[in-house]
C-alpha positions in Angstrom: 8.4 -10.5 -17.2 10.8 -12.8 -19.1 14.0 -11.1 -20.0 13.9 -8.6 -17.2 16.8 -8.3 -14.9 16.2 -9.0 -11.2 16.6 -5.3 -10.4 14.1 -4.3 -13.0 11.6 -6.9 -11.6 12.3 -5.6 -8.1 11.7 -2.0 -9.2 8.5 -2.9 -11.0 7.2 -4.8 -7.9 8.1 -1.8 -5.8 6.2 0.6 -8.1 3.2 -1.7 -8.0 3.3 -1.8 -4.2 3.5 2.0 -4.0 0.4 2.2 -6.3 -1.4 -0.3 -4.0 -0.5 1.8 -0.9 -1.8 4.9 -2.6 -5.1 3.1 -3.5 -5.5 2.0 0.2 -4.9 5.6 1.3 -7.7 6.8 -1.0 -10.0 4.1 0.3 -9.1 5.2 3.9 -10.1 8.7 3.1 -13.4 7.5 1.6 -14.1 5.4 4.7 -13.5 8.4 7.0 -15.8 10.5 4.9 -18.4 7.8 5.0 -18.1 7.5 8.7 -18.7 11.2 9.2 -22.1 10.7 7.4 -23.3 7.9 9.6 -26.1 8.6 12.1 -25.2 5.5 14.1 -22.1 6.4 16.3 -21.1 2.7 16.6 -21.1 2.2 12.8 -19.1 5.4 12.4 -16.6 4.3 14.9 -16.2 0.9 13.2 -15.6 2.7 9.8 -13.0 5.0 11.4 -11.2 2.0 12.9 -11.3 0.2 9.6 -9.9 3.3 7.9 -7.1 3.6 10.4 -6.2 -0.1 9.9 -6.0 0.6 6.1 -3.6 3.5 6.9 -1.4 1.1 8.8 -1.5 -1.4 6.0 -0.7 1.2 3.4 2.2 2.4 5.4 3.6 -1.1 5.8 3.3 -1.7 2.1 5.0 1.5 1.3 7.8 0.7 3.7 8.3 -2.7 2.1 8.3 -1.2 -1.3 11.0 1.2 -0.3 13.1 -1.6 1.2 12.6 -3.7 -2.0 13.7 -0.9 -4.3 16.7 -0.1 -2.1 18.2 -3.6 -2.2 21.5 -4.1 -3.8 21.2 -5.5 -7.3 21.7 -9.2 -7.5 24.3 -10.5 -9.9 22.8 -11.7 -13.2 22.7 -15.5 -13.8 23.5 -16.8 -17.2 
């Protein structure tokens, strides 16, 4: 937002990225549960693979969020 310092914007972006990663992990759990309820083994396997890829994506987002938050503050421009 306007008036925010670069480090505040970076922290807010990092926080939002963490929330997105957590949402993906919740979706991943739901997909695994849904896969367990499938009578069709091929469909269940596809859901498990999709869920696993979401886990990978969530991990990548969380890693990027940590890296973003850990950056040295940039000097303010006037």
